[in-house]
GULOPA-63313 format. One record per residue (C-alpha): residue in three letters; residue number from 1; x, y, z. Coordinates in Angstrom, 2 decimals, padded with zeros to 5 digits, always signed. Example, Ala and Ser with C-alpha at 12.3 -4.5 7.8 and 13.67 -1.06 7.14 Angstrom:
# residues 2
@residu ala&num 1&px +012.30&py -004.50&pz +007.80
@residu ser&num 2&px +013.67&py -001.06&pz +007.14
END
This chain:
# residues 407
@residu met&num 1&px +039.95&py -041.71&pz -007.07
@residu ile&num 2&px +036.16&py -041.69&pz -006.97
@residu thr&num 3&px +034.28&py -041.53&pz -010.24
@residu thr&num 4&px +030.59&py -041.40&pz -010.84
@residu asp&num 5&px +028.41&py -041.90&pz -013.83
@residu ser&num 6&px +026.75&py -038.52&pz -014.22
@residu ser&num 7&px +023.82&py -040.13&pz -016.00
@residu thr&num 8&px +022.86&py -042.20&pz -012.95
@residu ala&num 9&px +024.27&py -040.33&pz -009.94
@residu pro&num 10&px +021.62&py -038.53&pz -007.85
@residu ser&num 11&px +021.84&py -034.77&pz -008.12
@residu arg&num 12&px +022.38&py -032.67&pz -005.02
@residu arg&num 13&px +020.22&py -029.60&pz -005.13
@residu pro&num 14&px +021.88&py -026.48&pz -003.66
@residu arg&num 15&px +020.16&py -025.26&pz -000.53
@residu leu&num 16&px +018.51&py -021.89&pz -000.16
@residu ala&num 17&px +019.72&py -019.34&pz +002.33
@residu ala&num 18&px +017.98&py -019.46&pz +005.71
@residu gly&num 19&px +016.44&py -016.03&pz +005.11
@residu ala&num 20&px +014.81&py -017.20&pz +001.87
@residu arg&num 21&px +012.53&py -019.45&pz +003.89
@residu arg&num 22&px +010.89&py -016.35&pz +005.35
@residu tyr&num 23&px +009.59&py -015.16&pz +001.99
@residu arg&num 24&px +005.84&py -015.56&pz +001.61
@residu ser&num 25&px +003.74&py -015.14&pz -001.47
@residu ser&num 26&px +001.03&py -012.48&pz -001.45
@residu glu&num 27&px -002.42&py -013.96&pz -000.99
@residu ile&num 28&px -003.82&py -011.34&pz -003.35
@residu arg&num 29&px -001.34&py -012.07&pz -006.15
@residu asp&num 30&px -001.99&py -015.78&pz -005.73
@residu leu&num 31&px -005.70&py -015.10&pz -005.89
@residu leu&num 32&px -005.39&py -012.93&pz -008.99
@residu ala&num 33&px -003.66&py -015.78&pz -010.81
@residu val&num 34&px -006.82&py -017.84&pz -010.29
@residu ile&num 35&px -009.54&py -015.29&pz -010.88
@residu glu&num 36&px -008.18&py -013.27&pz -013.81
@residu gln&num 37&px -010.08&py -015.33&pz -016.31
@residu pro&num 38&px -012.85&py -014.49&pz -018.78
@residu gly&num 39&px -016.21&py -013.99&pz -017.16
@residu val&num 40&px -014.99&py -013.19&pz -013.65
@residu leu&num 41&px -015.64&py -009.67&pz -012.37
@residu ser&num 42&px -012.93&py -008.91&pz -009.86
@residu leu&num 43&px -013.47&py -006.83&pz -006.75
@residu ala&num 44&px -010.20&py -008.23&pz -005.40
@residu gly&num 45&px -007.24&py -006.25&pz -006.73
@residu gly&num 46&px -006.51&py -002.60&pz -005.98
@residu leu&num 47&px -006.06&py -001.54&pz -009.59
@residu pro&num 48&px -006.92&py +002.02&pz -010.65
@residu ala&num 49&px -009.54&py +002.24&pz -013.38
@residu ala&num 50&px -008.24&py +002.90&pz -016.88
@residu ala&num 51&px -009.74&py +006.40&pz -016.74
@residu ala&num 52&px -007.73&py +007.13&pz -013.58
@residu ile&num 53&px -004.42&py +006.80&pz -015.45
@residu pro&num 54&px -003.55&py +009.96&pz -017.46
@residu thr&num 55&px -002.05&py +008.11&pz -020.41
@residu ala&num 56&px -001.92&py +011.06&pz -022.82
@residu arg&num 57&px -000.26&py +013.34&pz -020.27
@residu ile&num 58&px +002.26&py +010.60&pz -019.43
@residu gln&num 59&px +003.11&py +010.27&pz -023.12
@residu val&num 60&px +003.85&py +013.99&pz -023.37
@residu ala&num 61&px +005.96&py +013.91&pz -020.22
@residu ala&num 62&px +007.84&py +010.84&pz -021.49
@residu gln&num 63&px +008.77&py +012.56&pz -024.76
@residu arg&num 64&px +010.06&py +015.59&pz -022.87
@residu ala&num 65&px +011.96&py +013.38&pz -020.45
@residu leu&num 66&px +013.68&py +011.55&pz -023.30
@residu ala&num 67&px +014.71&py +014.88&pz -024.83
@residu ala&num 68&px +016.17&py +016.24&pz -021.58
@residu pro&num 69&px +019.94&py +016.65&pz -022.12
@residu gly&num 70&px +022.50&py +015.35&pz -019.64
@residu arg&num 71&px +026.24&py +015.49&pz -019.50
@residu tyr&num 72&px +026.52&py +012.07&pz -021.14
@residu gly&num 73&px +023.50&py +012.00&pz -023.41
@residu ser&num 74&px +019.86&py +011.70&pz -022.45
@residu leu&num 75&px +019.38&py +012.37&pz -018.74
@residu ala&num 76&px +016.50&py +009.89&pz -018.74
@residu leu&num 77&px +018.56&py +007.02&pz -020.14
@residu gln&num 78&px +021.78&py +007.30&pz -018.15
@residu tyr&num 79&px +022.64&py +006.14&pz -014.66
@residu gly&num 80&px +021.32&py +008.50&pz -012.03
@residu pro&num 81&px +021.97&py +009.44&pz -008.41
@residu thr&num 82&px +020.85&py +006.94&pz -005.79
@residu val&num 83&px +018.88&py +009.59&pz -003.90
@residu gly&num 84&px +016.83&py +010.41&pz -007.00
@residu val&num 85&px +016.68&py +012.95&pz -009.80
@residu glu&num 86&px +016.97&py +016.46&pz -008.40
@residu ala&num 87&px +013.91&py +017.75&pz -010.30
@residu leu&num 88&px +011.68&py +015.18&pz -008.58
@residu arg&num 89&px +013.23&py +015.58&pz -005.14
@residu ala&num 90&px +012.77&py +019.35&pz -005.33
@residu arg&num 91&px +009.12&py +018.94&pz -006.36
@residu leu&num 92&px +008.43&py +016.49&pz -003.54
@residu ala&num 93&px +010.02&py +018.84&pz -001.04
@residu ala&num 94&px +007.91&py +021.76&pz -002.29
@residu gly&num 95&px +004.62&py +019.84&pz -002.44
@residu ser&num 96&px +002.02&py +019.35&pz -005.16
@residu ala&num 97&px -001.69&py +018.92&pz -005.73
@residu ala&num 98&px -001.25&py +015.30&pz -004.58
@residu tyr&num 99&px +000.92&py +015.70&pz -001.47
@residu pro&num 100&px +001.83&py +018.55&pz +000.86
@residu ala&num 101&px +005.41&py +019.75&pz +001.15
@residu ser&num 102&px +007.65&py +017.33&pz +002.97
@residu thr&num 103&px +008.08&py +017.95&pz +006.68
@residu pro&num 104&px +010.91&py +020.45&pz +007.30
@residu gly&num 105&px +014.14&py +018.77&pz +008.29
@residu thr&num 106&px +013.40&py +015.47&pz +006.56
@residu ala&num 107&px +015.54&py +014.10&pz +003.74
@residu leu&num 108&px +014.14&py +012.55&pz +000.55
@residu val&num 109&px +015.10&py +009.30&pz -001.18
@residu val&num 110&px +013.26&py +008.30&pz -004.37
@residu thr&num 111&px +012.44&py +004.60&pz -004.42
@residu thr&num 112&px +011.28&py +002.05&pz -006.98
@residu gly&num 113&px +007.72&py +002.14&pz -005.68
@residu ser&num 114&px +006.86&py +002.65&pz -002.04
@residu gln&num 115&px +007.14&py -001.13&pz -001.58
@residu gln&num 116&px +010.89&py -000.74&pz -001.96
@residu gly&num 117&px +010.74&py +002.01&pz +000.63
@residu leu&num 118&px +009.17&py -000.43&pz +003.09
@residu asp&num 119&px +011.86&py -002.99&pz +002.34
@residu leu&num 120&px +014.66&py -000.45&pz +002.84
@residu ile&num 121&px +013.25&py +000.62&pz +006.20
@residu ala&num 122&px +012.97&py -002.96&pz +007.37
@residu arg&num 123&px +016.48&py -003.76&pz +006.13
@residu val&num 124&px +018.10&py -001.03&pz +008.18
@residu leu&num 125&px +015.92&py -001.08&pz +011.30
@residu val&num 126&px +014.65&py -004.65&pz +011.87
@residu asp&num 127&px +016.64&py -007.68&pz +012.99
@residu pro&num 128&px +015.14&py -011.19&pz +013.02
@residu gly&num 129&px +012.93&py -011.56&pz +016.06
@residu asp&num 130&px +012.36&py -007.83&pz +016.57
@residu pro&num 131&px +008.76&py -006.85&pz +017.39
@residu val&num 132&px +007.00&py -004.67&pz +014.83
@residu val&num 133&px +003.53&py -003.26&pz +015.57
@residu val&num 134&px +001.08&py -003.15&pz +012.65
@residu glu&num 135&px -002.58&py -002.40&pz +012.17
@residu asp&num 136&px -004.85&py -005.43&pz +012.41
@residu pro&num 137&px -006.09&py -005.93&pz +009.68
@residu val&num 138&px -002.82&py -005.11&pz +007.92
@residu tyr&num 139&px -001.75&py -004.24&pz +004.37
@residu leu&num 140&px -000.41&py -007.46&pz +002.87
@residu gly&num 141&px +002.62&py -005.87&pz +001.21
@residu ala&num 142&px +003.82&py -004.60&pz +004.58
@residu arg&num 143&px +003.32&py -007.99&pz +006.20
@residu gln&num 144&px +005.32&py -009.62&pz +003.41
@residu val&num 145&px +008.24&py -007.26&pz +003.92
@residu phe&num 146&px +008.33&py -007.54&pz +007.70
@residu his&num 147&px +008.08&py -011.34&pz +007.60
@residu ala&num 148&px +010.90&py -011.46&pz +005.03
@residu his&num 149&px +013.14&py -009.65&pz +007.51
@residu gly&num 150&px +012.17&py -011.92&pz +010.38
@residu ala&num 151&px +010.05&py -009.46&pz +012.34
@residu arg&num 152&px +007.62&py -010.64&pz +015.00
@residu leu&num 153&px +004.33&py -008.91&pz +014.15
@residu ile&num 154&px +002.13&py -007.51&pz +016.91
@residu gly&num 155&px -001.36&py -006.55&pz +015.71
@residu val&num 156&px -003.22&py -003.58&pz +017.18
@residu pro&num 157&px -006.94&py -003.39&pz +016.29
@residu thr&num 158&px -008.38&py -000.58&pz +014.20
@residu asp&num 159&px -011.75&py +001.11&pz +014.31
@residu ser&num 160&px -013.35&py +004.07&pz +012.52
@residu glu&num 161&px -010.55&py +006.33&pz +013.83
@residu gly&num 162&px -007.71&py +004.08&pz +012.74
@residu met&num 163&px -005.24&py +002.23&pz +014.95
@residu asp&num 164&px -006.31&py +002.06&pz +018.59
@residu thr&num 165&px -003.47&py +004.09&pz +020.12
@residu glu&num 166&px -004.70&py +003.50&pz +023.67
@residu arg&num 167&px -004.41&py -000.24&pz +023.12
@residu leu&num 168&px -000.89&py +000.42&pz +021.84
@residu ala&num 169&px -000.16&py +002.55&pz +024.92
@residu asp&num 170&px -001.26&py -000.34&pz +027.14
@residu leu&num 171&px +001.08&py -002.73&pz +025.34
@residu leu&num 172&px +003.97&py -000.29&pz +025.68
@residu ala&num 173&px +003.25&py +000.26&pz +029.38
@residu gly&num 174&px +003.28&py -003.52&pz +029.77
@residu gly&num 175&px +006.84&py -003.75&pz +028.42
@residu leu&num 176&px +006.50&py -004.06&pz +024.63
@residu arg&num 177&px +009.38&py -002.28&pz +022.88
@residu pro&num 178&px +008.76&py -002.37&pz +019.13
@residu arg&num 179&px +011.36&py -001.37&pz +016.58
@residu leu&num 180&px +008.66&py +000.02&pz +014.31
@residu val&num 181&px +004.99&py +000.93&pz +014.40
@residu tyr&num 182&px +003.51&py +000.71&pz +010.90
@residu cys&num 183&px +000.27&py +002.38&pz +009.83
@residu val&num 184&px -001.58&py +003.61&pz +006.75
@residu pro&num 185&px -003.04&py +006.84&pz +008.17
@residu asn&num 186&px -005.42&py +007.76&pz +005.35
@residu phe&num 187&px -008.09&py +005.39&pz +003.95
@residu ser&num 188&px -006.14&py +002.36&pz +005.10
@residu asn&num 189&px -005.85&py -000.83&pz +003.12
@residu pro&num 190&px -007.93&py -002.92&pz +003.80
@residu ser&num 191&px -010.06&py -001.27&pz +006.50
@residu gly&num 192&px -010.60&py +002.10&pz +004.79
@residu ser&num 193&px -010.27&py +003.89&pz +008.15
@residu ser&num 194&px -008.22&py +007.05&pz +008.73
@residu leu&num 195&px -006.21&py +007.86&pz +011.82
@residu ser&num 196&px -007.93&py +010.73&pz +013.65
@residu pro&num 197&px -005.95&py +013.89&pz +014.55
@residu pro&num 198&px -005.93&py +013.09&pz +018.29
@residu arg&num 199&px -004.61&py +009.60&pz +017.58
@residu arg&num 200&px -001.92&py +011.00&pz +015.26
@residu arg&num 201&px -000.70&py +013.23&pz +018.05
@residu arg&num 202&px -000.94&py +010.38&pz +020.56
@residu leu&num 203&px +001.06&py +008.03&pz +018.34
@residu ala&num 204&px +003.72&py +010.71&pz +017.82
@residu ala&num 205&px +003.99&py +011.28&pz +021.57
@residu leu&num 206&px +004.33&py +007.54&pz +022.23
@residu ala&num 207&px +007.11&py +007.29&pz +019.62
@residu glu&num 208&px +009.06&py +010.11&pz +021.25
@residu his&num 209&px +008.56&py +008.68&pz +024.74
@residu tyr&num 210&px +009.43&py +005.05&pz +023.97
@residu gly&num 211&px +011.89&py +005.64&pz +021.14
@residu phe&num 212&px +010.35&py +003.63&pz +018.30
@residu val&num 213&px +010.05&py +004.62&pz +014.63
@residu ile&num 214&px +006.66&py +005.27&pz +013.02
@residu val&num 215&px +006.38&py +004.12&pz +009.40
@residu glu&num 216&px +003.72&py +006.38&pz +007.90
@residu asp&num 217&px +002.68&py +004.71&pz +004.63
@residu asp&num 218&px +000.44&py +007.19&pz +002.79
@residu pro&num 219&px -000.37&py +006.09&pz -000.79
@residu tyr&num 220&px -004.08&py +006.95&pz -000.61
@residu arg&num 221&px -003.79&py +010.54&pz +000.64
@residu pro&num 222&px -004.67&py +012.00&pz -002.81
@residu leu&num 223&px -007.87&py +009.89&pz -003.02
@residu gly&num 224&px -010.12&py +011.33&pz -000.30
@residu phe&num 225&px -013.71&py +012.21&pz -001.15
@residu gly&num 226&px -014.03&py +015.11&pz +001.29
@residu pro&num 227&px -011.79&py +017.72&pz +002.91
@residu ala&num 228&px -008.03&py +017.29&pz +002.82
@residu pro&num 229&px -006.73&py +014.70&pz +005.30
@residu pro&num 230&px -005.16&py +015.88&pz +008.57
@residu asp&num 231&px -001.49&py +016.82&pz +008.78
@residu pro&num 232&px +000.89&py +013.87&pz +008.44
@residu ile&num 233&px +002.10&py +012.17&pz +011.62
@residu ser&num 234&px +005.61&py +013.26&pz +010.64
@residu thr&num 235&px +004.70&py +016.88&pz +011.43
@residu his&num 236&px +004.23&py +015.88&pz +015.09
@residu ala&num 237&px +007.30&py +013.65&pz +015.50
@residu pro&num 238&px +009.70&py +014.34&pz +012.60
@residu asp&num 239&px +012.70&py +012.65&pz +014.22
@residu his&num 240&px +010.73&py +009.45&pz +014.87
@residu thr&num 241&px +008.69&py +009.15&pz +011.65
@residu val&num 242&px +009.57&py +007.78&pz +008.22
@residu phe&num 243&px +007.02&py +008.92&pz +005.61
@residu leu&num 244&px +006.29&py +006.90&pz +002.45
@residu gly&num 245&px +004.65&py +008.51&pz -000.58
@residu ser&num 246&px +003.74&py +007.06&pz -003.96
@residu ala&num 247&px +002.92&py +008.08&pz -007.53
@residu ser&num 248&px +001.05&py +004.80&pz -008.06
@residu lys&num 249&px -002.39&py +006.03&pz -007.02
@residu cys&num 250&px -002.15&py +009.67&pz -008.16
@residu ile&num 251&px -000.49&py +009.03&pz -011.57
@residu ala&num 252&px +000.15&py +005.38&pz -012.51
@residu pro&num 253&px +001.32&py +002.24&pz -010.68
@residu gly&num 254&px +003.38&py +000.99&pz -013.62
@residu leu&num 255&px +005.81&py +003.90&pz -013.31
@residu arg&num 256&px +007.05&py +002.39&pz -010.00
@residu val&num 257&px +007.99&py +005.69&pz -008.37
@residu gly&num 258&px +007.76&py +006.20&pz -004.62
@residu trp&num 259&px +009.74&py +008.10&pz -002.03
@residu ile&num 260&px +010.87&py +008.15&pz +001.57
@residu ala&num 261&px +011.02&py +011.29&pz +003.69
@residu ser&num 262&px +013.27&py +010.27&pz +006.56
@residu pro&num 263&px +014.86&py +011.86&pz +009.60
@residu pro&num 264&px +018.43&py +013.00&pz +008.85
@residu trp&num 265&px +019.91&py +010.38&pz +011.19
@residu leu&num 266&px +018.52&py +007.58&pz +009.00
@residu phe&num 267&px +019.08&py +009.09&pz +005.55
@residu asp&num 268&px +022.63&py +007.95&pz +004.73
@residu thr&num 269&px +021.92&py +004.39&pz +005.83
@residu leu&num 270&px +018.84&py +004.19&pz +003.60
@residu val&num 271&px +020.80&py +005.54&pz +000.62
@residu thr&num 272&px +023.60&py +003.00&pz +001.14
@residu ala&num 273&px +021.06&py +000.18&pz +001.42
@residu lys&num 274&px +019.39&py +001.25&pz -001.82
@residu gln&num 275&px +022.75&py +001.34&pz -003.62
@residu ser&num 276&px +023.19&py -002.35&pz -002.89
@residu ile&num 277&px +019.77&py -003.22&pz -004.30
@residu asp&num 278&px +019.29&py -001.33&pz -007.57
@residu leu&num 279&px +021.75&py +001.61&pz -007.64
@residu his&num 280&px +018.89&py +004.01&pz -008.38
@residu thr&num 281&px +015.28&py +004.29&pz -009.52
@residu pro&num 282&px +014.97&py +004.71&pz -013.33
@residu pro&num 283&px +015.45&py +008.41&pz -014.25
@residu leu&num 284&px +012.91&py +008.15&pz -017.10
@residu thr&num 285&px +009.96&py +007.44&pz -014.82
@residu gln&num 286&px +011.25&py +009.91&pz -012.23
@residu leu&num 287&px +011.30&py +012.71&pz -014.80
@residu ile&num 288&px +007.78&py +011.80&pz -015.96
@residu val&num 289&px +006.48&py +011.99&pz -012.40
@residu ala&num 290&px +008.38&py +015.21&pz -011.70
@residu glu&num 291&px +006.79&py +016.97&pz -014.67
@residu ile&num 292&px +003.25&py +015.85&pz -013.85
@residu leu&num 293&px +003.57&py +016.72&pz -010.16
@residu ala&num 294&px +004.79&py +020.19&pz -011.18
@residu asp&num 295&px +001.76&py +020.73&pz -013.42
@residu asp&num 296&px -000.61&py +021.86&pz -010.66
@residu ala&num 297&px -003.44&py +022.81&pz -013.02
@residu phe&num 298&px -003.46&py +019.45&pz -014.76
@residu leu&num 299&px -002.86&py +017.33&pz -011.68
@residu gly&num 300&px -005.44&py +019.16&pz -009.61
@residu ser&num 301&px -008.07&py +018.67&pz -012.32
@residu his&num 302&px -007.08&py +015.04&pz -012.88
@residu leu&num 303&px -007.27&py +014.17&pz -009.20
@residu glu&num 304&px -010.60&py +015.91&pz -008.80
@residu his&num 305&px -011.97&py +013.78&pz -011.63
@residu val&num 306&px -010.55&py +010.59&pz -010.06
@residu arg&num 307&px -011.99&py +011.46&pz -006.64
@residu thr&num 308&px -015.42&py +012.26&pz -008.07
@residu asp&num 309&px -015.45&py +009.07&pz -010.12
@residu asn&num 310&px -014.25&py +006.93&pz -007.20
@residu ala&num 311&px -016.78&py +008.49&pz -004.84
@residu ala&num 312&px -019.58&py +007.57&pz -007.24
@residu arg&num 313&px -018.28&py +004.00&pz -007.59
@residu ala&num 314&px -017.91&py +003.67&pz -003.82
@residu ser&num 315&px -021.47&py +004.90&pz -003.30
@residu asp&num 316&px -022.82&py +002.51&pz -005.93
@residu leu&num 317&px -021.04&py -000.50&pz -004.43
@residu his&num 318&px -021.95&py +000.38&pz -000.86
@residu gly&num 319&px -025.60&py +000.82&pz -001.79
@residu ala&num 320&px -025.63&py -002.47&pz -003.69
@residu val&num 321&px -024.19&py -004.60&pz -000.85
@residu ala&num 322&px -025.33&py -002.83&pz +002.32
@residu asp&num 323&px -028.34&py -005.10&pz +002.85
@residu phe&num 324&px -026.21&py -008.28&pz +003.04
@residu ile&num 325&px -022.72&py -006.98&pz +003.94
@residu arg&num 326&px -022.28&py -004.94&pz +007.11
@residu cys&num 327&px -020.00&py -002.06&pz +006.15
@residu asp&num 328&px -019.39&py +001.66&pz +006.49
@residu ala&num 329&px -019.54&py +003.88&pz +003.43
@residu pro&num 330&px -015.98&py +004.55&pz +002.19
@residu thr&num 331&px -014.67&py +008.11&pz +002.55
@residu gly&num 332&px -011.71&py +007.70&pz +000.22
@residu gly&num 333&px -009.08&py +005.29&pz -001.01
@residu met&num 334&px -010.01&py +002.26&pz -003.09
@residu phe&num 335&px -011.67&py -000.29&pz -000.80
@residu leu&num 336&px -014.82&py -001.23&pz +001.04
@residu trp&num 337&px -014.25&py -003.40&pz +004.14
@residu gly&num 338&px -017.28&py -005.41&pz +005.15
@residu arg&num 339&px -018.53&py -008.29&pz +007.27
@residu ala&num 340&px -020.70&py -011.12&pz +005.98
@residu ala&num 341&px -022.89&py -013.65&pz +007.78
@residu thr&num 342&px -020.61&py -016.50&pz +006.71
@residu glu&num 343&px -016.88&py -017.18&pz +006.64
@residu thr&num 344&px -015.60&py -015.50&pz +003.51
@residu gln&num 345&px -012.67&py -017.83&pz +002.82
@residu ala&num 346&px -015.02&py -020.79&pz +002.57
@residu met&num 347&px -017.43&py -018.73&pz +000.46
@residu leu&num 348&px -014.83&py -017.67&pz -002.13
@residu pro&num 349&px -015.05&py -020.74&pz -004.44
@residu arg&num 350&px -018.82&py -020.29&pz -004.57
@residu ala&num 351&px -018.37&py -016.63&pz -005.45
@residu val&num 352&px -015.82&py -017.35&pz -008.19
@residu ala&num 353&px -018.14&py -019.98&pz -009.63
@residu arg&num 354&px -020.76&py -017.22&pz -009.88
@residu gly&num 355&px -018.25&py -014.97&pz -011.65
@residu val&num 356&px -017.15&py -012.59&pz -008.90
@residu ala&num 357&px -014.04&py -012.38&pz -006.73
@residu tyr&num 358&px -012.96&py -010.58&pz -003.58
@residu val&num 359&px -010.23&py -010.94&pz -000.94
@residu pro&num 360&px -011.25&py -012.83&pz +002.22
@residu gly&num 361&px -010.64&py -010.90&pz +005.43
@residu ala&num 362&px -008.53&py -013.68&pz +006.96
@residu ala&num 363&px -005.79&py -012.83&pz +004.46
@residu phe&num 364&px -005.24&py -009.51&pz +006.29
@residu ala&num 365&px -005.41&py -010.89&pz +009.82
@residu val&num 366&px -002.42&py -010.54&pz +012.13
@residu thr&num 367&px -004.05&py -012.38&pz +015.02
@residu ala&num 368&px -004.98&py -015.91&pz +013.98
@residu gly&num 369&px -008.69&py -016.60&pz +013.75
@residu thr&num 370&px -009.76&py -012.98&pz +013.33
@residu his&num 371&px -011.55&py -011.31&pz +010.41
@residu ala&num 372&px -012.89&py -014.67&pz +009.18
@residu his&num 373&px -016.23&py -013.06&pz +008.27
@residu his&num 374&px -014.72&py -009.97&pz +006.67
@residu leu&num 375&px -013.94&py -009.29&pz +003.03
@residu arg&num 376&px -012.28&py -006.53&pz +001.06
@residu leu&num 377&px -014.00&py -005.21&pz -002.04
@residu ser&num 378&px -012.33&py -002.79&pz -004.45
@residu phe&num 379&px -014.63&py -000.19&pz -005.98
@residu ala&num 380&px -011.85&py +001.52&pz -007.98
@residu thr&num 381&px -011.44&py -000.79&pz -010.97
@residu leu&num 382&px -014.77&py -001.81&pz -012.50
@residu asp&num 383&px -017.03&py +000.59&pz -014.39
@residu gly&num 384&px -020.56&py +001.24&pz -013.08
@residu pro&num 385&px -022.51&py -001.53&pz -014.85
@residu asp&num 386&px -019.84&py -004.15&pz -014.13
@residu leu&num 387&px -019.57&py -002.97&pz -010.53
@residu leu&num 388&px -023.30&py -003.45&pz -009.99
@residu ala&num 389&px -023.21&py -006.80&pz -011.79
@residu ala&num 390&px -020.37&py -007.91&pz -009.52
@residu ala&num 391&px -022.38&py -006.88&pz -006.46
@residu asp&num 392&px -025.36&py -008.88&pz -007.72
@residu arg&num 393&px -023.19&py -011.96&pz -008.22
@residu leu&num 394&px -021.77&py -011.51&pz -004.74
@residu arg&num 395&px -025.32&py -011.36&pz -003.38
@residu gly&num 396&px -025.97&py -014.75&pz -004.96
@residu ala&num 397&px -022.90&py -016.20&pz -003.25
@residu val&num 398&px -023.67&py -014.72&pz +000.18
@residu cys&num 399&px -027.42&py -015.19&pz +000.28
@residu gly&num 400&px -029.10&py -018.55&pz +000.65
@residu pro&num 401&px -032.24&py -019.70&pz -001.12
@residu thr&num 402&px -034.38&py -018.15&pz +001.61
@residu gly&num 403&px -032.83&py -014.71&pz +001.30
@residu cys&num 404&px -029.96&py -012.66&pz +002.68
@residu glu&num 405&px -028.79&py -012.69&pz +006.25
@residu arg&num 406&px -026.93&py -009.88&pz +007.94
@residu glu&num 407&px -024.78&py -010.55&pz +010.95
END
């Protein structure tokens, strides 16, 4: 019989699962932990301004949701169906001031934020080692999810018309067979570009020809400064496109309500996968979102105010940095994507010391060594005076004692 003295015996730490080693922390969330301190003006996070969140209207909707009767008490406080509350699914199918009606023939699953939608899609369609095509630069939340599921990311460059679909076509002709092609078609994060109508049709045609799935992640659609964005990619290839929508940008991120519009062949598998994760998205927040989306007069007015306010902020920030950051004027969304004369990762400590923060472009790079001179600036959070003060502090970090350089 072997005995040990538990006070002196070395402990054996249980090992993590192999898949846990693929989890990576978000560079932005790591950065926010450092820069969210008094005196620092942050252009880093993609947080809506306080005025962009309709708190009073949410309070009214919450009271009504709590009073909604169900078979076993309050509908808002009981377990709900995995696919989502019927009132919200019906509203999403019909369309609203924020989003058009869902593409005919698609099936809707309400998710706990669109980030969960991304995870569900990767769970059911991606095996470790599978190639997944993404925009380069790419949204960090998508990269996190795909890495967690062991995907091999292939970056396709973007320009002012979004993902370069001819570059993608060349890769496909050369033998690449991705499981997924991921894009943010409207006011992409971080680049701010939107996929042009010809490229939407081209991407849809490539998906049908080569048999891959397009993941159309569209959280910024309600935030354009000009005419309504083009038709979703899903209208061109409904059987090969999974559409992701979100209430985070048009109502409030803290509600954590998103949705998937999927082809029928994928629907049941997504629902079963969601059951294993959280059973269902909270009915309370679903009912709040359903009521606000159904209030076309309020939501239309609210979004018009948000767009006008964001357009003014974007113009102010662009005008304040354009002489030392090479960048296009934003046309929607929440971000300005620019290029500086110096490497922005190395410059960040100097910027934070001056009381301003941003996200270095290298954080969004798929291809190693790219975007080292880029940076992402959010214009959506700070009010006008603070936004201009942040730009002035950034100027001090970028510009040397002899003045500003532009690449």
